[in-house]
VEXDREN-2710 file (C-alpha; in Angstrom, 1 decimal):
% VEXDREN-2710
k/r/px/py/pz
1/UNK/-153.0/55.3/-79.7
2/UNK/-154.0/52.5/-82.1
3/UNK/-153.3/48.8/-82.1
4/UNK/-150.7/47.7/-84.6
5/UNK/-149.2/44.5/-86.0
6/UNK/-146.6/43.4/-88.5
7/UNK/-147.9/40.2/-90.1
8/UNK/-145.0/38.2/-91.5
9/UNK/-142.2/39.6/-89.4
10/UNK/-139.3/37.9/-91.1
11/UNK/-136.2/39.8/-92.1
12/UNK/-137.7/43.2/-93.0
13/UNK/-140.5/43.0/-90.5
14/UNK/-138.2/42.2/-87.6
15/UNK/-136.0/45.2/-88.4
16/UNK/-139.0/47.4/-88.8
17/UNK/-140.6/46.2/-85.6
18/UNK/-137.3/46.7/-83.7
19/UNK/-137.1/50.3/-84.9
20/UNK/-140.7/51.1/-84.2
21/UNK/-140.4/49.6/-80.6
22/UNK/-137.0/51.3/-80.0
23/UNK/-138.5/54.7/-80.9
24/UNK/-141.5/54.5/-78.6
25/UNK/-144.1/52.5/-80.6
26/UNK/-146.0/49.4/-79.6
27/UNK/-146.5/46.7/-82.2
28/UNK/-147.0/43.0/-82.4
29/UNK/-144.6/41.0/-84.5
30/UNK/-146.5/38.0/-86.0
31/UNK/-144.7/35.1/-87.6
32/UNK/-145.5/31.4/-88.1
33/UNK/-141.9/30.4/-87.3
34/UNK/-142.1/29.4/-83.6
35/UNK/-138.3/29.4/-83.1
36/UNK/-138.1/32.9/-84.4
37/UNK/-141.0/34.1/-82.2
38/UNK/-139.5/32.4/-79.1
39/UNK/-136.1/34.0/-79.7
40/UNK/-137.6/37.4/-80.2
41/UNK/-139.6/37.2/-76.9
42/UNK/-136.7/35.7/-74.9
43/UNK/-133.7/37.7/-76.2
44/UNK/-135.2/40.6/-78.2
45/UNK/-134.7/41.5/-81.8
46/UNK/-131.0/41.5/-82.5
47/UNK/-130.2/43.7/-85.5
48/UNK/-126.7/43.5/-87.0
49/UNK/-125.1/44.6/-90.3
50/UNK/-125.0/48.4/-90.9
51/UNK/-126.4/49.0/-87.4
52/UNK/-126.0/47.1/-84.1
53/UNK/-128.9/47.0/-81.6
54/UNK/-131.0/44.6/-79.6
55/UNK/-134.5/45.7/-78.8
56/UNK/-137.1/43.9/-76.6
57/UNK/-140.2/43.2/-78.7
58/UNK/-143.5/41.5/-78.4
59/UNK/-143.8/38.5/-80.9
60/UNK/-146.7/36.1/-81.4
61/UNK/-147.7/33.3/-83.8
62/UNK/-150.9/33.7/-85.9
63/UNK/-152.9/31.3/-83.6
64/UNK/-152.2/33.7/-80.7
65/UNK/-153.8/36.7/-82.5
66/UNK/-156.9/38.2/-80.8
67/UNK/-159.0/41.4/-81.0
68/UNK/-158.8/44.0/-83.7
69/UNK/-155.9/46.0/-85.2
70/UNK/-156.0/49.5/-86.6
71/UNK/-153.0/48.9/-88.8
72/UNK/-151.6/45.6/-90.1
73/UNK/-148.3/45.9/-92.0
74/UNK/-148.4/43.0/-94.4
75/UNK/-144.9/41.5/-95.1
76/UNK/-145.5/37.9/-96.1
77/UNK/-144.8/36.6/-99.6
78/UNK/-147.5/37.4/-102.2
79/UNK/-147.9/33.7/-102.9
80/UNK/-150.3/33.4/-99.9
81/UNK/-152.2/36.6/-100.2
82/UNK/-155.7/35.2/-100.8
83/UNK/-155.7/33.0/-97.7
84/UNK/-153.7/35.4/-95.5
85/UNK/-155.7/38.6/-96.4
86/UNK/-159.0/36.8/-96.1
87/UNK/-157.9/35.7/-92.6
88/UNK/-156.6/39.1/-91.6
89/UNK/-159.9/40.8/-92.6
90/UNK/-161.5/39.4/-89.3
91/UNK/-158.7/41.2/-87.3
92/UNK/-159.2/44.7/-88.8
93/UNK/-161.0/47.4/-86.8
94/UNK/-163.8/49.3/-88.4
95/UNK/-161.5/51.8/-89.9
96/UNK/-158.5/49.5/-89.9
97/UNK/-156.1/49.3/-92.8
98/UNK/-153.8/46.6/-94.3
99/UNK/-150.6/48.2/-95.6
100/UNK/-148.9/45.9/-98.0
101/UNK/-145.1/46.3/-98.0
102/UNK/-144.8/43.4/-100.5
103/UNK/-143.0/43.2/-103.8
104/UNK/-144.8/43.3/-107.2
105/UNK/-148.2/44.9/-107.7
106/UNK/-150.3/43.5/-104.8
107/UNK/-152.8/46.3/-104.0
108/UNK/-155.6/45.5/-106.4
109/UNK/-156.1/41.9/-105.3
110/UNK/-155.9/42.9/-101.6
111/UNK/-158.5/45.6/-102.2
112/UNK/-160.8/43.0/-103.8
113/UNK/-160.8/41.1/-100.4
114/UNK/-160.9/43.9/-97.8
115/UNK/-162.0/46.9/-99.9
116/UNK/-160.1/49.9/-101.2
117/UNK/-160.9/51.9/-98.1
118/UNK/-158.9/49.4/-96.0
119/UNK/-155.9/49.0/-98.4
120/UNK/-152.7/51.0/-98.6
121/UNK/-149.4/50.3/-100.4
122/UNK/-145.9/51.0/-99.3
123/UNK/-142.6/50.5/-101.2
124/UNK/-139.7/49.5/-99.0
125/UNK/-136.4/51.0/-100.2
126/UNK/-133.9/49.0/-98.1
127/UNK/-133.0/45.4/-97.5
128/UNK/-132.4/42.9/-94.7
129/UNK/-131.7/39.2/-94.2
130/UNK/-132.8/36.7/-91.4
131/UNK/-129.5/35.3/-90.0
132/UNK/-130.9/33.1/-87.2
133/UNK/-134.0/33.0/-85.0
134/UNK/-134.4/36.5/-83.6
135/UNK/-131.3/37.8/-85.5
136/UNK/-131.5/40.0/-88.7
137/UNK/-129.0/41.8/-90.7
138/UNK/-129.8/45.3/-92.1
139/UNK/-128.0/45.3/-95.4
140/UNK/-128.7/48.9/-96.5
141/UNK/-126.7/51.9/-95.2
142/UNK/-128.8/53.8/-92.5
143/UNK/-128.9/57.1/-94.4
144/UNK/-130.4/55.3/-97.4
145/UNK/-133.5/54.0/-95.7
146/UNK/-136.9/55.2/-96.8
147/UNK/-140.5/54.2/-97.5
148/UNK/-142.8/55.5/-100.4
149/UNK/-146.4/55.2/-99.4
150/UNK/-149.7/55.7/-101.3
151/UNK/-153.4/55.0/-100.7
152/UNK/-156.3/53.5/-102.5
153/UNK/-159.5/55.5/-103.0
154/UNK/-161.5/55.9/-99.8
155/UNK/-158.5/56.0/-97.4
156/UNK/-158.9/59.1/-95.2
157/UNK/-156.2/61.6/-94.3
158/UNK/-156.4/60.4/-90.7
159/UNK/-155.7/56.8/-91.7
160/UNK/-152.8/57.9/-93.9
161/UNK/-151.3/60.1/-91.3
162/UNK/-151.5/57.3/-88.6
163/UNK/-149.6/54.9/-90.9
164/UNK/-147.1/57.5/-91.9
165/UNK/-146.3/58.4/-88.2
166/UNK/-145.9/54.7/-87.4
167/UNK/-143.4/54.0/-90.2
168/UNK/-141.5/57.3/-89.5
169/UNK/-140.4/55.7/-86.3
170/UNK/-137.9/53.9/-88.5
171/UNK/-137.0/56.3/-91.4
172/UNK/-138.4/59.0/-93.8
173/UNK/-141.8/58.3/-95.4
174/UNK/-142.5/59.9/-98.8
175/UNK/-146.1/60.5/-99.7
176/UNK/-146.6/58.9/-103.1
177/UNK/-149.4/60.3/-105.2
178/UNK/-148.1/58.0/-108.0
179/UNK/-148.3/54.7/-106.2
180/UNK/-148.4/52.6/-109.3
181/UNK/-145.3/54.4/-110.6
182/UNK/-143.5/53.8/-107.3
183/UNK/-144.5/50.1/-107.6
184/UNK/-143.1/49.8/-111.1
185/UNK/-139.9/51.5/-110.0
186/UNK/-139.5/49.0/-107.2
187/UNK/-140.5/46.2/-109.5
188/UNK/-137.7/47.2/-111.9
189/UNK/-135.1/47.2/-109.1
190/UNK/-136.4/43.8/-107.8
191/UNK/-136.6/42.2/-111.3
192/UNK/-133.1/43.3/-112.1
193/UNK/-131.2/42.9/-108.8
194/UNK/-133.2/40.3/-106.9
195/UNK/-133.9/38.3/-110.1
196/UNK/-130.3/38.3/-111.4
197/UNK/-128.8/38.2/-107.8
198/UNK/-130.8/34.9/-107.3
199/UNK/-129.6/33.6/-110.7
200/UNK/-125.9/34.2/-109.8
201/UNK/-126.3/33.2/-106.1
202/UNK/-125.1/36.6/-104.9
203/UNK/-126.0/40.0/-103.5
204/UNK/-127.1/43.1/-105.4
205/UNK/-123.4/44.1/-105.7
206/UNK/-122.6/40.8/-107.5
207/UNK/-124.9/42.1/-110.3
208/UNK/-124.1/45.8/-110.3
209/UNK/-120.3/45.3/-110.2
210/UNK/-119.8/42.3/-112.5
211/UNK/-118.9/43.0/-116.1
212/UNK/-121.1/40.4/-117.6
213/UNK/-124.0/40.6/-115.2
214/UNK/-124.2/44.4/-115.7
215/UNK/-125.0/43.9/-119.4
216/UNK/-127.9/41.7/-118.6
217/UNK/-129.0/44.0/-115.8
218/UNK/-129.2/47.0/-118.0
219/UNK/-131.2/45.0/-120.6
220/UNK/-133.5/43.8/-117.9
221/UNK/-134.1/47.4/-116.7
222/UNK/-134.9/48.5/-120.3
223/UNK/-137.5/45.7/-120.7
224/UNK/-139.1/46.7/-117.4
225/UNK/-139.4/50.3/-118.4
226/UNK/-140.8/49.4/-121.9
227/UNK/-143.4/47.1/-120.3
228/UNK/-144.3/49.7/-117.6
229/UNK/-144.7/52.4/-120.1
230/UNK/-146.9/50.1/-122.3
231/UNK/-149.0/49.5/-119.2
232/UNK/-149.5/53.2/-118.7
233/UNK/-147.2/53.6/-115.7
234/UNK/-145.1/56.7/-115.1
235/UNK/-142.0/55.5/-113.1
236/UNK/-141.7/57.4/-109.8
237/UNK/-138.2/58.6/-108.7
238/UNK/-136.2/56.2/-106.5
239/UNK/-134.7/58.1/-103.6
240/UNK/-134.8/61.3/-105.6
241/UNK/-133.4/59.8/-108.8
242/UNK/-135.2/59.4/-112.1
243/UNK/-134.3/55.8/-113.1
244/UNK/-135.8/56.1/-116.5
245/UNK/-133.6/59.1/-117.4
246/UNK/-130.5/57.4/-115.9
247/UNK/-130.8/53.9/-117.2
248/UNK/-133.1/53.9/-120.3
249/UNK/-131.2/53.8/-123.5
250/UNK/-131.9/53.9/-127.3
251/UNK/-128.3/54.2/-128.5
252/UNK/-124.8/52.8/-127.7
253/UNK/-123.6/55.9/-125.8
254/UNK/-126.6/55.9/-123.4
255/UNK/-126.1/52.1/-123.0
256/UNK/-122.5/52.6/-122.1
257/UNK/-123.4/55.4/-119.6
258/UNK/-126.0/53.1/-117.9
259/UNK/-123.3/50.4/-117.5
260/UNK/-121.0/52.9/-115.9
261/UNK/-123.7/54.3/-113.6
262/UNK/-125.0/50.9/-112.3
263/UNK/-122.4/50.2/-109.5
264/UNK/-122.5/53.9/-108.3
265/UNK/-126.3/53.9/-108.1
266/UNK/-126.4/50.6/-106.1
267/UNK/-123.4/51.3/-103.8
268/UNK/-125.5/51.8/-100.6
269/UNK/-127.5/48.7/-101.3
270/UNK/-124.7/46.4/-102.7
271/UNK/-124.9/44.0/-99.7
272/UNK/-128.6/43.2/-100.1
273/UNK/-129.1/39.5/-100.5
274/UNK/-132.2/38.9/-102.7
275/UNK/-135.2/37.6/-100.7
276/UNK/-135.8/35.1/-103.5
277/UNK/-132.3/33.7/-103.0
278/UNK/-132.9/33.6/-99.2
279/UNK/-136.1/31.6/-99.8
280/UNK/-134.4/29.1/-102.1
281/UNK/-131.6/28.6/-99.6
282/UNK/-134.2/28.0/-96.9
283/UNK/-136.1/25.4/-99.0
284/UNK/-139.1/27.7/-99.5
285/UNK/-140.9/28.6/-102.8
286/UNK/-139.8/32.1/-103.9
287/UNK/-142.0/34.7/-105.4
288/UNK/-140.5/34.8/-108.9
289/UNK/-144.0/34.9/-110.5
290/UNK/-144.8/38.1/-108.5
291/UNK/-141.6/39.8/-109.6
292/UNK/-140.0/39.0/-113.0
293/UNK/-143.1/36.9/-113.8
294/UNK/-145.3/40.1/-113.5
295/UNK/-143.1/41.9/-116.0
296/UNK/-143.4/38.9/-118.5
297/UNK/-147.2/38.7/-117.9
298/UNK/-147.6/42.4/-118.6
299/UNK/-145.3/42.2/-121.6
300/UNK/-147.5/39.5/-123.2
301/UNK/-150.6/41.6/-122.4
302/UNK/-149.2/44.8/-124.0
303/UNK/-147.2/43.2/-126.8
304/UNK/-143.7/43.9/-125.5
305/UNK/-141.1/41.2/-125.8
306/UNK/-139.3/40.3/-122.5
307/UNK/-136.6/37.8/-123.4
308/UNK/-134.3/38.7/-120.4
309/UNK/-137.1/38.5/-117.9
310/UNK/-138.4/35.3/-119.5
311/UNK/-134.9/33.7/-119.1
312/UNK/-134.6/34.9/-115.5
313/UNK/-137.9/33.2/-114.6
314/UNK/-136.8/30.0/-116.4
315/UNK/-133.4/29.9/-114.7
316/UNK/-134.8/30.5/-111.2
317/UNK/-137.5/27.9/-111.7
318/UNK/-134.7/25.4/-112.6
319/UNK/-132.8/26.4/-109.5
320/UNK/-135.9/25.9/-107.4
321/UNK/-136.3/22.5/-109.0
322/UNK/-132.7/21.5/-108.1
323/UNK/-131.6/21.3/-111.7
324/UNK/-129.2/24.2/-111.4
325/UNK/-127.2/25.7/-108.5
326/UNK/-127.5/29.5/-107.9
327/UNK/-123.9/30.4/-108.9
328/UNK/-122.0/33.0/-110.9
329/UNK/-121.5/30.8/-114.0
330/UNK/-125.3/31.0/-114.7
331/UNK/-124.8/34.4/-116.3
332/UNK/-123.5/32.4/-119.3
333/UNK/-127.1/31.1/-119.8
334/UNK/-127.8/34.6/-121.2
335/UNK/-125.0/34.7/-123.8
336/UNK/-127.4/34.0/-126.7
337/UNK/-129.5/37.0/-125.8
338/UNK/-126.7/39.6/-125.9
END
């Protein structure tokens, strides 16, 4: 039995830690928020939303870390990866791995710090929100929960199997031979629904079910697919569905079909509140540069125009600066692009 930790046990990490512990695993939940850590230790992890459970867990702050871990599940914001991963390197066992469950395309930079043989990537296909210290809301329907996991060169089958078994204490884990494709598929979802959800100050459903927001969303998805293809990515299926076939369009009929399909495709995840919006509401910097910003950056690199993603970045930075409120009327700021 290895020694395991979740570093950055906020909304997603607390839910994951609760499931792992409930189903017989032992894992340290590590978070800098002392009130959250205290509540977890005193009252357990209380999970509400699409499930109801309270699970006794072990939580610590980073300064209480000691010894070596065989698996560290990394769930902090990418903003701090250089300093965080450099620090975590000292807490990895000889064959230990850092598994990044972050948004964007984080694996290459993590591998630069700890080595490819200590780096794995995992795409999280569910959402959660931190409601209060020790209390999280699972916002995806239980039968829609899954992970897609891949490995860098040099990761052994034994390391891979150990991580897979740990994550399977929560939900199904799909072995992803096309990790970059899975990353781009998740990036497309995040750029579209987390990006636009933050712009309008709402959940994923406020994007997928709103007449005006849907038009921007479908355009955003097309930009992401065009940029991903230009970067050489083959988009991986999302929960068994080929999103490029469903949502990519080159004519009016396919565009209309994509608009129709959007609320159906997002139905089980409609209650997810974007992590970027949660950050802004909590007065924290959000990771827009690691989500829509990555699409724009790759667009420039490969000569693909990204006006919708550029505008999403611009609007969210204005919201962060206090120039705008995150509210539904912000969708009008895209009228000139339609």
